[in-house]
TORKOL-4160 file (C-alpha; in steps of 0.2 Angstrom, whole numbers, padded with zeros to 4 digits, m for minus):
390
<pt num="1" X="m0100" Y="0076" Z="0152"/>
<pt num="2" X="m0090" Y="0072" Z="0137"/>
<pt num="3" X="m0071" Y="0070" Z="0140"/>
<pt num="4" X="m0058" Y="0078" Z="0130"/>
<pt num="5" X="m0052" Y="0061" Z="0123"/>
<pt num="6" X="m0070" Y="0059" Z="0117"/>
<pt num="7" X="m0072" Y="0075" Z="0109"/>
<pt num="8" X="m0056" Y="0073" Z="0098"/>
<pt num="9" X="m0061" Y="0057" Z="0091"/>
<pt num="10" X="m0081" Y="0058" Z="0089"/>
<pt num="11" X="m0078" Y="0069" Z="0074"/>
<pt num="12" X="m0071" Y="0055" Z="0063"/>
<pt num="13" X="m0082" Y="0041" Z="0071"/>
<pt num="14" X="m0100" Y="0048" Z="0069"/>
<pt num="15" X="m0104" Y="0039" Z="0053"/>
<pt num="16" X="m0107" Y="0021" Z="0051"/>
<pt num="17" X="m0091" Y="0011" Z="0048"/>
<pt num="18" X="m0088" Y="0000" Z="0033"/>
<pt num="19" X="m0080" Y="m0015" Z="0043"/>
<pt num="20" X="m0079" Y="m0026" Z="0028"/>
<pt num="21" X="m0069" Y="m0014" Z="0018"/>
<pt num="22" X="m0056" Y="m0014" Z="0033"/>
<pt num="23" X="m0056" Y="m0033" Z="0032"/>
<pt num="24" X="m0053" Y="m0033" Z="0014"/>
<pt num="25" X="m0039" Y="m0020" Z="0016"/>
<pt num="26" X="m0031" Y="m0033" Z="0028"/>
<pt num="27" X="m0033" Y="m0047" Z="0015"/>
<pt num="28" X="m0024" Y="m0037" Z="0002"/>
<pt num="29" X="m0009" Y="m0032" Z="0015"/>
<pt num="30" X="m0007" Y="m0051" Z="0018"/>
<pt num="31" X="m0007" Y="m0054" Z="m0001"/>
<pt num="32" X="0006" Y="m0041" Z="m0002"/>
<pt num="33" X="0016" Y="m0050" Z="0011"/>
<pt num="34" X="0015" Y="m0067" Z="0002"/>
<pt num="35" X="0019" Y="m0059" Z="m0015"/>
<pt num="36" X="0035" Y="m0052" Z="m0007"/>
<pt num="37" X="0040" Y="m0070" Z="m0002"/>
<pt num="38" X="0039" Y="m0076" Z="m0019"/>
<pt num="39" X="0047" Y="m0060" Z="m0026"/>
<pt num="40" X="0061" Y="m0065" Z="m0015"/>
<pt num="41" X="0063" Y="m0082" Z="m0023"/>
<pt num="42" X="0064" Y="m0073" Z="m0040"/>
<pt num="43" X="0075" Y="m0060" Z="m0035"/>
<pt num="44" X="0087" Y="m0072" Z="m0027"/>
<pt num="45" X="0087" Y="m0083" Z="m0042"/>
<pt num="46" X="0091" Y="m0067" Z="m0054"/>
<pt num="47" X="0104" Y="m0060" Z="m0042"/>
<pt num="48" X="0114" Y="m0076" Z="m0042"/>
<pt num="49" X="0112" Y="m0079" Z="m0060"/>
<pt num="50" X="0102" Y="m0096" Z="m0058"/>
<pt num="51" X="0088" Y="m0091" Z="m0069"/>
<pt num="52" X="0077" Y="m0077" Z="m0076"/>
<pt num="53" X="0072" Y="m0070" Z="m0059"/>
<pt num="54" X="0053" Y="m0071" Z="m0064"/>
<pt num="55" X="0040" Y="m0072" Z="m0050"/>
<pt num="56" X="0030" Y="m0088" Z="m0053"/>
<pt num="57" X="0017" Y="m0087" Z="m0038"/>
<pt num="58" X="0004" Y="m0074" Z="m0034"/>
<pt num="59" X="0011" Y="m0065" Z="m0049"/>
<pt num="60" X="m0001" Y="m0050" Z="m0048"/>
<pt num="61" X="0000" Y="m0047" Z="m0029"/>
<pt num="62" X="0008" Y="m0030" Z="m0032"/>
<pt num="63" X="m0008" Y="m0023" Z="m0039"/>
<pt num="64" X="m0015" Y="m0025" Z="m0020"/>
<pt num="65" X="m0007" Y="m0008" Z="m0018"/>
<pt num="66" X="m0019" Y="m0001" Z="m0032"/>
<pt num="67" X="m0034" Y="m0009" Z="m0022"/>
<pt num="68" X="m0027" Y="0001" Z="m0007"/>
<pt num="69" X="m0028" Y="0017" Z="m0017"/>
<pt num="70" X="m0046" Y="0014" Z="m0022"/>
<pt num="71" X="m0050" Y="0010" Z="m0004"/>
<pt num="72" X="m0041" Y="0026" Z="0001"/>
<pt num="73" X="m0052" Y="0037" Z="m0011"/>
<pt num="74" X="m0068" Y="0028" Z="m0005"/>
<pt num="75" X="m0064" Y="0031" Z="0013"/>
<pt num="76" X="m0058" Y="0048" Z="0013"/>
<pt num="77" X="m0073" Y="0054" Z="0001"/>
<pt num="78" X="m0085" Y="0045" Z="0013"/>
<pt num="79" X="m0077" Y="0052" Z="0029"/>
<pt num="80" X="m0073" Y="0070" Z="0024"/>
<pt num="81" X="m0083" Y="0076" Z="0009"/>
<pt num="82" X="m0097" Y="0083" Z="0020"/>
<pt num="83" X="m0086" Y="0090" Z="0034"/>
<pt num="84" X="m0077" Y="0104" Z="0027"/>
<pt num="85" X="m0089" Y="0116" Z="0035"/>
<pt num="86" X="m0082" Y="0110" Z="0051"/>
<pt num="87" X="m0064" Y="0109" Z="0047"/>
<pt num="88" X="m0050" Y="0118" Z="0038"/>
<pt num="89" X="m0037" Y="0112" Z="0026"/>
<pt num="90" X="m0024" Y="0113" Z="0040"/>
<pt num="91" X="m0035" Y="0102" Z="0051"/>
<pt num="92" X="m0037" Y="0089" Z="0037"/>
<pt num="93" X="m0019" Y="0088" Z="0035"/>
<pt num="94" X="m0016" Y="0086" Z="0054"/>
<pt num="95" X="m0029" Y="0071" Z="0054"/>
<pt num="96" X="m0021" Y="0062" Z="0039"/>
<pt num="97" X="m0003" Y="0065" Z="0047"/>
<pt num="98" X="m0009" Y="0059" Z="0064"/>
<pt num="99" X="m0017" Y="0043" Z="0055"/>
<pt num="100" X="m0002" Y="0039" Z="0044"/>
<pt num="101" X="0014" Y="0046" Z="0050"/>
<pt num="102" X="0018" Y="0038" Z="0067"/>
<pt num="103" X="0018" Y="0021" Z="0060"/>
<pt num="104" X="0028" Y="0027" Z="0045"/>
<pt num="105" X="0042" Y="0034" Z="0057"/>
<pt num="106" X="0042" Y="0017" Z="0066"/>
<pt num="107" X="0043" Y="0008" Z="0048"/>
<pt num="108" X="0059" Y="0018" Z="0045"/>
<pt num="109" X="0067" Y="0014" Z="0062"/>
<pt num="110" X="0063" Y="m0004" Z="0059"/>
<pt num="111" X="0072" Y="m0003" Z="0042"/>
<pt num="112" X="0087" Y="0005" Z="0050"/>
<pt num="113" X="0088" Y="m0010" Z="0062"/>
<pt num="114" X="0086" Y="m0022" Z="0048"/>
<pt num="115" X="0100" Y="m0013" Z="0038"/>
<pt num="116" X="0111" Y="m0014" Z="0053"/>
<pt num="117" X="0108" Y="m0032" Z="0055"/>
<pt num="118" X="0114" Y="m0034" Z="0037"/>
<pt num="119" X="0130" Y="m0025" Z="0042"/>
<pt num="120" X="0124" Y="m0010" Z="0032"/>
<pt num="121" X="0129" Y="m0018" Z="0016"/>
<pt num="122" X="0122" Y="m0014" Z="m0001"/>
<pt num="123" X="0116" Y="m0028" Z="m0013"/>
<pt num="124" X="0133" Y="m0029" Z="m0021"/>
<pt num="125" X="0141" Y="m0031" Z="m0003"/>
<pt num="126" X="0149" Y="m0014" Z="m0001"/>
<pt num="127" X="0147" Y="m0006" Z="0016"/>
<pt num="128" X="0136" Y="0010" Z="0017"/>
<pt num="129" X="0143" Y="0023" Z="0029"/>
<pt num="130" X="0133" Y="0025" Z="0044"/>
<pt num="131" X="0131" Y="0044" Z="0041"/>
<pt num="132" X="0122" Y="0040" Z="0024"/>
<pt num="133" X="0111" Y="0028" Z="0033"/>
<pt num="134" X="0106" Y="0042" Z="0046"/>
<pt num="135" X="0103" Y="0054" Z="0032"/>
<pt num="136" X="0092" Y="0042" Z="0022"/>
<pt num="137" X="0082" Y="0039" Z="0039"/>
<pt num="138" X="0079" Y="0058" Z="0041"/>
<pt num="139" X="0074" Y="0061" Z="0023"/>
<pt num="140" X="0062" Y="0046" Z="0023"/>
<pt num="141" X="0054" Y="0053" Z="0040"/>
<pt num="142" X="0050" Y="0068" Z="0030"/>
<pt num="143" X="0045" Y="0058" Z="0014"/>
<pt num="144" X="0059" Y="0065" Z="0004"/>
<pt num="145" X="0063" Y="0052" Z="m0009"/>
<pt num="146" X="0081" Y="0046" Z="m0013"/>
<pt num="147" X="0088" Y="0050" Z="m0029"/>
<pt num="148" X="0095" Y="0034" Z="m0038"/>
<pt num="149" X="0114" Y="0033" Z="m0037"/>
<pt num="150" X="0115" Y="0046" Z="m0022"/>
<pt num="151" X="0125" Y="0041" Z="m0007"/>
<pt num="152" X="0109" Y="0041" Z="0004"/>
<pt num="153" X="0101" Y="0028" Z="m0007"/>
<pt num="154" X="0109" Y="0016" Z="0003"/>
<pt num="155" X="0105" Y="m0001" Z="m0003"/>
<pt num="156" X="0110" Y="0003" Z="m0021"/>
<pt num="157" X="0094" Y="m0004" Z="m0030"/>
<pt num="158" X="0086" Y="0013" Z="m0035"/>
<pt num="159" X="0072" Y="0013" Z="m0022"/>
<pt num="160" X="0063" Y="0029" Z="m0018"/>
<pt num="161" X="0064" Y="0024" Z="0001"/>
<pt num="162" X="0079" Y="0012" Z="0002"/>
<pt num="163" X="0077" Y="0008" Z="0021"/>
<pt num="164" X="0059" Y="0003" Z="0018"/>
<pt num="165" X="0054" Y="0001" Z="0000"/>
<pt num="166" X="0035" Y="0000" Z="0000"/>
<pt num="167" X="0035" Y="0018" Z="0007"/>
<pt num="168" X="0034" Y="0024" Z="m0011"/>
<pt num="169" X="0015" Y="0021" Z="m0011"/>
<pt num="170" X="0014" Y="0032" Z="0005"/>
<pt num="171" X="0023" Y="0046" Z="m0004"/>
<pt num="172" X="0010" Y="0045" Z="m0017"/>
<pt num="173" X="m0005" Y="0043" Z="m0005"/>
<pt num="174" X="0002" Y="0059" Z="0003"/>
<pt num="175" X="0000" Y="0067" Z="m0014"/>
<pt num="176" X="m0017" Y="0061" Z="m0016"/>
<pt num="177" X="m0022" Y="0068" Z="0001"/>
<pt num="178" X="m0015" Y="0085" Z="m0004"/>
<pt num="179" X="m0024" Y="0085" Z="m0021"/>
<pt num="180" X="m0040" Y="0080" Z="m0013"/>
<pt num="181" X="m0040" Y="0093" Z="0000"/>
<pt num="182" X="m0034" Y="0107" Z="m0012"/>
<pt num="183" X="m0043" Y="0102" Z="m0028"/>
<pt num="184" X="m0053" Y="0086" Z="m0031"/>
<pt num="185" X="m0066" Y="0088" Z="m0016"/>
<pt num="186" X="m0072" Y="0104" Z="m0025"/>
<pt num="187" X="m0077" Y="0094" Z="m0041"/>
<pt num="188" X="m0095" Y="0089" Z="m0044"/>
<pt num="189" X="m0099" Y="0072" Z="m0047"/>
<pt num="190" X="m0100" Y="0075" Z="m0065"/>
<pt num="191" X="m0083" Y="0084" Z="m0066"/>
<pt num="192" X="m0076" Y="0070" Z="m0055"/>
<pt num="193" X="m0083" Y="0057" Z="m0067"/>
<pt num="194" X="m0075" Y="0066" Z="m0081"/>
<pt num="195" X="m0058" Y="0068" Z="m0072"/>
<pt num="196" X="m0059" Y="0049" Z="m0068"/>
<pt num="197" X="m0062" Y="0045" Z="m0086"/>
<pt num="198" X="m0047" Y="0056" Z="m0092"/>
<pt num="199" X="m0036" Y="0048" Z="m0079"/>
<pt num="200" X="m0042" Y="0031" Z="m0084"/>
<pt num="201" X="m0037" Y="0034" Z="m0102"/>
<pt num="202" X="m0020" Y="0040" Z="m0097"/>
<pt num="203" X="m0019" Y="0025" Z="m0085"/>
<pt num="204" X="m0023" Y="0013" Z="m0099"/>
<pt num="205" X="m0012" Y="0021" Z="m0112"/>
<pt num="206" X="0003" Y="0022" Z="m0100"/>
<pt num="207" X="0002" Y="0003" Z="m0095"/>
<pt num="208" X="m0006" Y="m0006" Z="m0109"/>
<pt num="209" X="0007" Y="0002" Z="m0121"/>
<pt num="210" X="0021" Y="m0002" Z="m0108"/>
<pt num="211" X="0028" Y="0015" Z="m0107"/>
<pt num="212" X="0039" Y="0009" Z="m0092"/>
<pt num="213" X="0044" Y="m0007" Z="m0101"/>
<pt num="214" X="0039" Y="m0016" Z="m0085"/>
<pt num="215" X="0026" Y="m0027" Z="m0094"/>
<pt num="216" X="0015" Y="m0025" Z="m0078"/>
<pt num="217" X="0008" Y="m0010" Z="m0068"/>
<pt num="218" X="0022" Y="m0012" Z="m0055"/>
<pt num="219" X="0027" Y="0006" Z="m0057"/>
<pt num="220" X="0032" Y="0020" Z="m0044"/>
<pt num="221" X="0045" Y="0013" Z="m0033"/>
<pt num="222" X="0058" Y="0024" Z="m0039"/>
<pt num="223" X="0060" Y="0042" Z="m0043"/>
<pt num="224" X="0064" Y="0042" Z="m0061"/>
<pt num="225" X="0053" Y="0052" Z="m0073"/>
<pt num="226" X="0044" Y="0036" Z="m0079"/>
<pt num="227" X="0041" Y="0030" Z="m0062"/>
<pt num="228" X="0036" Y="0047" Z="m0055"/>
<pt num="229" X="0023" Y="0049" Z="m0068"/>
<pt num="230" X="0017" Y="0032" Z="m0069"/>
<pt num="231" X="0015" Y="0032" Z="m0050"/>
<pt num="232" X="0006" Y="0047" Z="m0051"/>
<pt num="233" X="m0007" Y="0039" Z="m0063"/>
<pt num="234" X="m0006" Y="0024" Z="m0053"/>
<pt num="235" X="m0012" Y="0032" Z="m0038"/>
<pt num="236" X="m0024" Y="0046" Z="m0046"/>
<pt num="237" X="m0035" Y="0034" Z="m0056"/>
<pt num="238" X="m0040" Y="0022" Z="m0043"/>
<pt num="239" X="m0040" Y="0036" Z="m0029"/>
<pt num="240" X="m0052" Y="0046" Z="m0040"/>
<pt num="241" X="m0063" Y="0031" Z="m0045"/>
<pt num="242" X="m0064" Y="0027" Z="m0026"/>
<pt num="243" X="m0070" Y="0044" Z="m0023"/>
<pt num="244" X="m0083" Y="0043" Z="m0037"/>
<pt num="245" X="m0089" Y="0027" Z="m0029"/>
<pt num="246" X="m0091" Y="0035" Z="m0012"/>
<pt num="247" X="m0102" Y="0048" Z="m0019"/>
<pt num="248" X="m0113" Y="0038" Z="m0029"/>
<pt num="249" X="m0114" Y="0023" Z="m0018"/>
<pt num="250" X="m0131" Y="0014" Z="m0016"/>
<pt num="251" X="m0129" Y="m0002" Z="m0006"/>
<pt num="252" X="m0137" Y="m0019" Z="m0011"/>
<pt num="253" X="m0140" Y="m0033" Z="0000"/>
<pt num="254" X="m0125" Y="m0046" Z="m0003"/>
<pt num="255" X="m0123" Y="m0061" Z="0008"/>
<pt num="256" X="m0106" Y="m0067" Z="0012"/>
<pt num="257" X="m0099" Y="m0052" Z="0005"/>
<pt num="258" X="m0082" Y="m0052" Z="0014"/>
<pt num="259" X="m0078" Y="m0071" Z="0009"/>
<pt num="260" X="m0084" Y="m0068" Z="m0009"/>
<pt num="261" X="m0073" Y="m0052" Z="m0011"/>
<pt num="262" X="m0058" Y="m0061" Z="m0002"/>
<pt num="263" X="m0060" Y="m0075" Z="m0014"/>
<pt num="264" X="m0060" Y="m0064" Z="m0029"/>
<pt num="265" X="m0045" Y="m0055" Z="m0024"/>
<pt num="266" X="m0035" Y="m0070" Z="m0021"/>
<pt num="267" X="m0039" Y="m0077" Z="m0039"/>
<pt num="268" X="m0035" Y="m0060" Z="m0047"/>
<pt num="269" X="m0018" Y="m0061" Z="m0038"/>
<pt num="270" X="m0014" Y="m0079" Z="m0041"/>
<pt num="271" X="m0018" Y="m0080" Z="m0060"/>
<pt num="272" X="m0002" Y="m0083" Z="m0070"/>
<pt num="273" X="0009" Y="m0071" Z="m0078"/>
<pt num="274" X="0004" Y="m0067" Z="m0095"/>
<pt num="275" X="0020" Y="m0068" Z="m0105"/>
<pt num="276" X="0011" Y="m0066" Z="m0122"/>
<pt num="277" X="0017" Y="m0048" Z="m0128"/>
<pt num="278" X="0012" Y="m0042" Z="m0145"/>
<pt num="279" X="0022" Y="m0028" Z="m0152"/>
<pt num="280" X="0019" Y="m0012" Z="m0143"/>
<pt num="281" X="0007" Y="m0018" Z="m0131"/>
<pt num="282" X="0007" Y="m0028" Z="m0114"/>
<pt num="283" X="m0006" Y="m0041" Z="m0112"/>
<pt num="284" X="m0002" Y="m0044" Z="m0094"/>
<pt num="285" X="m0003" Y="m0024" Z="m0090"/>
<pt num="286" X="m0019" Y="m0025" Z="m0100"/>
<pt num="287" X="m0026" Y="m0038" Z="m0088"/>
<pt num="288" X="m0020" Y="m0028" Z="m0072"/>
<pt num="289" X="m0028" Y="m0012" Z="m0079"/>
<pt num="290" X="m0044" Y="m0021" Z="m0081"/>
<pt num="291" X="m0043" Y="m0027" Z="m0064"/>
<pt num="292" X="m0040" Y="m0010" Z="m0057"/>
<pt num="293" X="m0053" Y="m0001" Z="m0068"/>
<pt num="294" X="m0068" Y="m0013" Z="m0066"/>
<pt num="295" X="m0065" Y="m0027" Z="m0054"/>
<pt num="296" X="m0058" Y="m0018" Z="m0040"/>
<pt num="297" X="m0073" Y="m0005" Z="m0040"/>
<pt num="298" X="m0084" Y="m0020" Z="m0040"/>
<pt num="299" X="m0076" Y="m0027" Z="m0025"/>
<pt num="300" X="m0077" Y="m0012" Z="m0015"/>
<pt num="301" X="m0096" Y="m0010" Z="m0021"/>
<pt num="302" X="m0099" Y="m0027" Z="m0014"/>
<pt num="303" X="m0088" Y="m0025" Z="0001"/>
<pt num="304" X="m0097" Y="m0009" Z="0006"/>
<pt num="305" X="m0114" Y="m0017" Z="0003"/>
<pt num="306" X="m0111" Y="m0032" Z="0015"/>
<pt num="307" X="m0113" Y="m0033" Z="0033"/>
<pt num="308" X="m0102" Y="m0043" Z="0045"/>
<pt num="309" X="m0113" Y="m0056" Z="0053"/>
<pt num="310" X="m0108" Y="m0067" Z="0067"/>
<pt num="311" X="m0095" Y="m0064" Z="0079"/>
<pt num="312" X="m0081" Y="m0074" Z="0070"/>
<pt num="313" X="m0083" Y="m0063" Z="0054"/>
<pt num="314" X="m0084" Y="m0048" Z="0064"/>
<pt num="315" X="m0068" Y="m0052" Z="0073"/>
<pt num="316" X="m0059" Y="m0058" Z="0058"/>
<pt num="317" X="m0063" Y="m0041" Z="0049"/>
<pt num="318" X="m0058" Y="m0031" Z="0064"/>
<pt num="319" X="m0042" Y="m0040" Z="0066"/>
<pt num="320" X="m0037" Y="m0039" Z="0048"/>
<pt num="321" X="m0042" Y="m0020" Z="0047"/>
<pt num="322" X="m0032" Y="m0017" Z="0063"/>
<pt num="323" X="m0016" Y="m0024" Z="0056"/>
<pt num="324" X="m0018" Y="m0019" Z="0037"/>
<pt num="325" X="m0008" Y="m0003" Z="0038"/>
<pt num="326" X="0005" Y="m0008" Z="0051"/>
<pt num="327" X="0008" Y="m0024" Z="0042"/>
<pt num="328" X="0011" Y="m0016" Z="0026"/>
<pt num="329" X="0023" Y="m0004" Z="0033"/>
<pt num="330" X="0034" Y="m0015" Z="0044"/>
<pt num="331" X="0035" Y="m0031" Z="0034"/>
<pt num="332" X="0047" Y="m0026" Z="0021"/>
<pt num="333" X="0063" Y="m0023" Z="0032"/>
<pt num="334" X="0060" Y="m0041" Z="0037"/>
<pt num="335" X="0060" Y="m0046" Z="0018"/>
<pt num="336" X="0077" Y="m0038" Z="0015"/>
<pt num="337" X="0085" Y="m0049" Z="0028"/>
<pt num="338" X="0075" Y="m0064" Z="0021"/>
<pt num="339" X="0081" Y="m0060" Z="0003"/>
<pt num="340" X="0099" Y="m0059" Z="0008"/>
<pt num="341" X="0097" Y="m0076" Z="0017"/>
<pt num="342" X="0091" Y="m0083" Z="0001"/>
<pt num="343" X="0104" Y="m0076" Z="m0010"/>
<pt num="344" X="0118" Y="m0082" Z="0002"/>
<pt num="345" X="0111" Y="m0100" Z="0003"/>
<pt num="346" X="0105" Y="m0100" Z="m0015"/>
<pt num="347" X="0088" Y="m0105" Z="m0011"/>
<pt num="348" X="0075" Y="m0102" Z="m0025"/>
<pt num="349" X="0058" Y="m0110" Z="m0020"/>
<pt num="350" X="0046" Y="m0113" Z="m0006"/>
<pt num="351" X="0049" Y="m0131" Z="m0006"/>
<pt num="352" X="0067" Y="m0128" Z="0000"/>
<pt num="353" X="0063" Y="m0115" Z="0013"/>
<pt num="354" X="0045" Y="m0117" Z="0018"/>
<pt num="355" X="0048" Y="m0115" Z="0037"/>
<pt num="356" X="0057" Y="m0099" Z="0036"/>
<pt num="357" X="0044" Y="m0090" Z="0025"/>
<pt num="358" X="0030" Y="m0096" Z="0037"/>
<pt num="359" X="0041" Y="m0088" Z="0051"/>
<pt num="360" X="0043" Y="m0072" Z="0041"/>
<pt num="361" X="0024" Y="m0071" Z="0038"/>
<pt num="362" X="0019" Y="m0075" Z="0056"/>
<pt num="363" X="0033" Y="m0063" Z="0064"/>
<pt num="364" X="0027" Y="m0049" Z="0052"/>
<pt num="365" X="0009" Y="m0051" Z="0058"/>
<pt num="366" X="0014" Y="m0052" Z="0076"/>
<pt num="367" X="0026" Y="m0037" Z="0075"/>
<pt num="368" X="0012" Y="m0026" Z="0066"/>
<pt num="369" X="m0001" Y="m0031" Z="0079"/>
<pt num="370" X="0010" Y="m0027" Z="0093"/>
<pt num="371" X="0017" Y="m0010" Z="0087"/>
<pt num="372" X="m0001" Y="m0006" Z="0083"/>
<pt num="373" X="m0007" Y="m0008" Z="0101"/>
<pt num="374" X="0009" Y="m0003" Z="0110"/>
<pt num="375" X="0015" Y="0012" Z="0099"/>
<pt num="376" X="0003" Y="0017" Z="0085"/>
<pt num="377" X="m0013" Y="0019" Z="0095"/>
<pt num="378" X="m0006" Y="0027" Z="0110"/>
<pt num="379" X="0004" Y="0039" Z="0099"/>
<pt num="380" X="m0010" Y="0044" Z="0089"/>
<pt num="381" X="m0021" Y="0047" Z="0105"/>
<pt num="382" X="m0008" Y="0058" Z="0111"/>
<pt num="383" X="m0006" Y="0067" Z="0095"/>
<pt num="384" X="m0024" Y="0070" Z="0094"/>
<pt num="385" X="m0025" Y="0077" Z="0111"/>
<pt num="386" X="m0011" Y="0089" Z="0107"/>
<pt num="387" X="m0015" Y="0094" Z="0089"/>
<pt num="388" X="m0033" Y="0093" Z="0087"/>
<pt num="389" X="m0039" Y="0104" Z="0102"/>
<pt num="390" X="m0054" Y="0114" Z="0097"/>
C-alpha cells in the first residue's frame, strides 16, 4: 500500500530527472560564492579609498544568477506544463512555496545573526535599532523589499533585502513563477518563441545601451525603477528561454557533458572585465548578454542531453544539486562579516588572506549541507504532509 508520504511526493517525481542540470546549478552556486569573495576585496578597497574597487577575478560571476533563471524556466516547464489537469494554480503556488520558502526563512535568520555579530552596524558604522532589524526580518520573510534609505533598509547600502542581499533574485523568481502560472504556461510554442524574442530585444537594448550605467548585467539588487525593470528583464528573458528549451528539447548523445559544461561555465565567468566602452554602449554588457542568450541555452541543452555515468560523477552531481539552493541562500550573511573584516584590516587581495577566504568557502558549503539535511528537507516533508493532502 502506498503511504501518505509517498503519495505527496510521487506527483513531482514521476518524470526522469535531469541530474546533470542539478550538478551544473551547484557549479554555478559555487562560482557565485567565489565571485563574492573577490567582490569583497574590491568592495573593501573602494570603501577604504585604496583603489577603484573593481573586481579583477571571476569578473562575470554575477551572471550565474542568469544561468539559474534559465534553469528555473527549463525545470518548471518540464515539470509542470503537462500536469495542469491534475493541479490548480493554488496547488502550484503551494508546491513552489514549499520548495523555496523554508530555506529563505532560514537565510533571513542567518542574516539577522550575522548582523548581530557585526553589532547591528551599517556600513558607515552607525548602530541600527533592533526594532528596525526585526521589521526588516519580518518584511523579508514575506518578500517585501526595502525602500532605499528607509529605516528598515538596515545596512544602508540600498539592498532590496539588506539582511541577505542575494534574495533579490528570489523576489524575481517568485514573480516568474506567478507569471508562469497565470499567463506564460498558456502560450503555444510559437507564441512563447515570439515572447522570448521580444524579451530578448528589450534585454539586449537595456543592457548593451547601458541604461543602468552599471556597464554589466548586474542589475536588480535594489528597488529603484531602473533596477526593478532591469531585474524583470533579467529574469523574464532567460526564464522564458528556459521554458522554450524544455518544450522543444530533443536530446543528443554527449559524452562527459557535465565536465564540458562546467568548464565552459568557469571560462565564461573568469574572462576579464571588458573595460572598452564606446559611446552609448557597453561592450562588457554585450558579452554577458551574448552568454545569456546563446551560450547558456547551449549549456542547458548539452547538460540535459548528457547522462551521469560512473558512481563518482553521479555523487558529485547529486551533492552539487543538493547544496546549490541552500548555498546560494546562506552564504552571503557570512560574506557581510568577511567584508567588514577586510575593511577593518585593509586587506584587498587573496594573497594577503587566502586562508580566511578558504574557510569562508568551506564553512558556507558545510553550513548549506547541514541545513539542507537537518532543516530544509524535514520542514518540506512536514509542510507537504500538511498542505498537499488530496
